[in-house]
C-alpha positions in Angstrom: -37.3 52.9 -27.1 -34.6 51.6 -24.8 -35.7 50.6 -21.3 -33.0 52.1 -19.2 -34.2 50.5 -16.0 -33.8 47.0 -17.5 -30.3 47.9 -18.8 -29.4 49.3 -15.5 -30.5 46.2 -13.7 -28.7 44.0 -16.1 -25.4 46.0 -15.7 -25.8 45.9 -11.9 -26.4 42.1 -11.9 -23.4 41.6 -14.2 -21.2 43.8 -12.0 -22.1 41.9 -8.9 -21.5 38.6 -10.8 -18.1 39.9 -11.8 -17.3 41.0 -8.2 -18.4 37.6 -6.8 -16.4 35.8 -9.5 -13.2 37.8 -8.6 -13.7 37.1 -4.9 -14.3 33.3 -5.6 -11.1 33.4 -7.8 -9.0 35.0 -5.0 -10.3 32.6 -2.3 -10.1 29.7 -4.7 -6.5 30.5 -5.6 -5.6 30.7 -1.9 -7.3 27.5 -1.1 -5.6 25.7 -4.0 -2.2 26.8 -2.8 -3.0 25.7 0.7 -4.3 22.3 -0.4 -1.2 21.8 -2.6 1.1 22.7 0.3 -0.7 20.3 2.7 -0.7 17.5 0.1 3.1 18.0 -0.4 3.7 17.8 3.4 1.7 14.6 3.6 3.5 13.0 0.7 6.9 14.0 2.3 5.8 12.3 5.6 4.7 9.2 3.8 8.0 9.0 1.9 6.4 9.1 -1.6 9.0 8.9 -4.4 10.0 12.3 -5.9 8.9 11.4 -9.4 5.4 10.2 -8.3 5.1 13.1 -5.9 5.7 15.7 -8.6 3.2 14.1 -10.9 0.5 13.8 -8.2 1.0 17.4 -7.2 0.5 18.4 -10.9 -2.7 16.3 -11.1 -4.1 17.8 -7.9 -3.2 21.4 -8.9 -4.7 21.0 -12.5 -7.9 19.3 -11.1 -8.5 22.0 -8.5 -7.9 24.9 -11.0 -10.3 23.2 -13.5 -13.0 23.1 -10.8 -12.3 26.7 -9.9 -12.6 27.8 -13.6 -15.9 25.9 -14.1 -17.3 27.5 -10.9 -16.4 31.0 -12.0 -17.9 30.4 -15.5 -21.1 29.2 -13.7 -21.1 32.3 -11.5 -20.9 34.5 -14.6 -24.1 32.8 -15.9 -22.5 30.8 -18.7 -23.9 27.2 -19.1 -21.2 24.9 -18.0 -22.8 21.7 -19.2 -21.2 22.1 -22.7 -17.8 22.6 -21.1 -18.2 19.5 -18.9 -19.3 17.4 -21.9 -16.4 18.7 -23.9 -13.9 17.8 -21.2 -15.5 14.4 -20.7 -15.4 13.6 -24.4 -11.8 14.7 -24.7 -11.0 12.5 -21.6 -12.6 9.5 -23.2 -10.8 10.1 -26.6 -7.4 10.6 -24.9 -8.0 7.5 -22.7 -8.7 5.3 -25.7 -5.7 6.6 -27.7 -3.3 6.2 -24.8 -4.6 3.0 -23.2 -1.2 1.3 -23.2 0.5 4.4 -21.9 -2.1 4.9 -19.1 -1.6 1.3 -18.1 2.1 1.9 -17.7 1.3 5.0 -15.7 -1.0 3.1 -13.4 1.7 0.4 -13.1 4.3 3.1 -12.2 2.0 4.5 -9.5 1.5 1.0 -8.0 5.2 0.3 -8.0 6.1 3.7 -6.4 3.4 3.3 -3.8 3.9 -0.3 -2.8 7.6 -0.5 -3.5 8.1 -4.2 -4.6 11.6 -3.1 -5.5 13.7 0.1 -5.2 16.7 1.7 -6.9 19.7 -0.6 -6.4 17.8 -3.8 -6.1 18.8 -6.7 -8.4 15.6 -8.1 -10.0 14.5 -10.5 -12.7 11.3 -9.7 -14.7 9.9 -9.8 -18.2 12.8 -12.1 -19.3 15.5 -9.6 -18.1 17.5 -9.3 -15.0 19.7 -6.4 -13.7 20.1 -3.7 -11.2 17.4 -1.1 -10.9 18.8 2.2 -11.9 15.8 4.4 -12.0 12.0 4.0 -11.4 10.0 6.4 -13.6 6.3 7.0 -14.0 6.0 4.9 -17.2 9.2 2.8 -17.2 11.8 1.1 -15.0 15.4 1.3 -16.1 17.6 -1.7 -15.5 21.3 -2.1 -15.9 22.5 -5.7 -16.6 25.7 -7.2 -15.2 27.4 -6.6 -18.6 26.4 -2.9 -18.5 23.5 -2.9 -20.9 20.5 -0.6 -20.3 17.1 -2.3 -20.3 13.9 -0.2 -20.4 10.8 -2.1 -19.2 7.3 -0.6 -19.2 5.8 -0.5 -15.7 2.5 -2.0 -16.8 4.0 -5.5 -17.3 6.1 -5.2 -14.1 3.1 -4.4 -12.0 0.9 -7.3 -13.3 3.6 -9.9 -14.1 5.8 -12.1 -12.0 9.1 -10.7 -10.7 12.0 -12.0 -8.6 13.7 -9.5 -6.3 17.0 -11.0 -5.3 17.8 -8.1 -3.0 14.7 -8.2 -0.9 15.9 -10.6 1.7 19.1 -10.0 3.7 20.4 -13.6 3.2 20.7 -16.0 0.2 21.6 -19.6 -0.2 24.3 -20.5 -2.6 23.7 -23.9 -4.3 26.6 -25.4 -6.1 26.8 -29.0 -7.4 30.1 -30.9 -8.2 30.4 -34.1 -10.2 33.1 -36.7 -9.4 34.0 -40.0 -11.1 32.7 -43.3 -9.7 35.1 -44.8 -7.3 35.8 -41.5 -5.5 35.8 -41.7 -1.8 32.6 -39.8 -1.0 33.5 -39.1 2.7 36.9 -37.6 1.8 35.4 -35.4 -0.9 32.7 -34.3 1.5 35.2 -33.4 4.3 37.4 -31.5 1.8 34.4 -29.4 0.6 33.4 -28.8 4.2 36.8 -27.4 5.0 36.6 -25.1 2.0 33.2 -23.8 3.1 34.5 -23.2 6.7 37.5 -21.4 5.4 35.4 -18.8 3.5 34.7 -15.7 5.7 31.6 -14.8 3.7 29.9 -18.0 4.3 27.7 -18.0 7.5 28.6 -20.8 9.9 25.7 -20.7 12.3 21.9 -20.4 12.1 20.4 -17.0 12.6 17.2 -16.6 14.7 14.2 -15.6 12.6 15.9 -16.3 9.3 16.1 -19.5 7.2 19.8 -19.6 7.6 21.7 -22.8 8.3 25.3 -23.8 8.5 27.3 -25.2 5.5 25.9 -28.5 4.1 27.2 -31.2 1.7 25.4 -34.3 0.5 25.1 -36.9 -2.3 22.6 -35.5 -4.7 22.6 -37.8 -7.8 24.2 -40.7 -9.5 24.4 -40.1 -13.2 25.8 -41.9 -16.2 29.4 -40.6 -15.8 29.7 -40.0 -12.1 28.1 -38.9 -8.9 27.0 -35.5 -7.9 27.7 -33.9 -4.5 25.5 -30.9 -3.7 26.6 -28.0 -1.4 24.5 -25.4 0.3 26.1 -22.2 1.7 24.3 -19.3 3.2 25.7 -15.7 2.9 24.5 -12.1 2.8 22.7 -11.3 -0.4 25.4 -8.8 -1.4 28.0 -11.6 -1.2 26.1 -14.2 -3.3 28.3 -14.0 -6.5 31.5 -13.8 -4.5 30.6 -17.0 -2.6 29.5 -18.7 -5.9 32.9 -18.0 -7.6 34.8 -18.9 -4.4 33.2 -22.3 -4.2 33.7 -23.2 -7.8 37.3 -22.1 -7.9 38.4 -23.6 -4.6 36.7 -27.0 -5.0 38.1 -27.4 -8.5 41.7 -26.3 -7.6 42.0 -28.1 -4.3 40.4 -31.3 -5.1 42.0 -31.5 -8.5 45.4 -31.0 -6.9 44.5 -33.8 -4.3 44.0 -36.3 -7.1 40.2 -36.3 -7.3 38.9 -36.8 -10.8 36.0 -34.8 -12.4 34.0 -36.9 -14.9 33.4 -36.1 -18.6 30.9 -37.5 -21.0 32.0 -40.7 -22.6 30.5 -43.2 -25.0 31.3 -46.9 -25.0 31.2 -48.5 -28.5 31.0 -52.3 -28.9 32.0 -53.7 -32.3 30.5 -57.1 -33.2 32.4 -59.0 -36.0 30.1 -61.1 -38.1 
């Protein structure tokens, strides 16, 4: 014979559990939306990159909803230990299967947070160099000077060495020129100095707080075929290649037209007649 009092008590208990679960769901949904809005405002104030911001917002939202669902299931009287174990096991399996991808993701997060480079910078890393076109969660896209697209995983970029040529406002252009022995060094030095002073892109005076100096020329080496005169010219980072091309072209043209000789490799052969 059915015990109606027990059934009634069970139905009442289940009813109140459902009511509490609905209330928790409504409050939890409101709280999740509130937290997501606050986190979005905080990331906007911190200047977090859009790609990283969207991903972090999704992680926060999914995590909060997962907690809410487990809480509601627990309120309804269902054992959540099995669900937690299932989620943990799935997380471990996914982590092992995507270890390389997760490493690239972690690298992307580090790059977007600490910003060792930004879009538009000219960098050299992982055996490649080019202008940063895009920084994604898993990869960084470079465009080389000859317009090739290079995709580099962020894992290696975040843990390896990298040169950012655009980080500093000024760069030094080092160009060496070889001249034949017998060349009047002082005349060559004065001619190169005039060429440097005539270039509007080359900085002529030191800048306070920066390692910038005026144009410099000096004897750097005495090789087999001639002597080497080194030049140092400071300029803005954006003008580096323009100054490099200017120095090579002008020194070659002007000094060649002035009669100075550039050496070439030669071999002296001595014949011995027996």
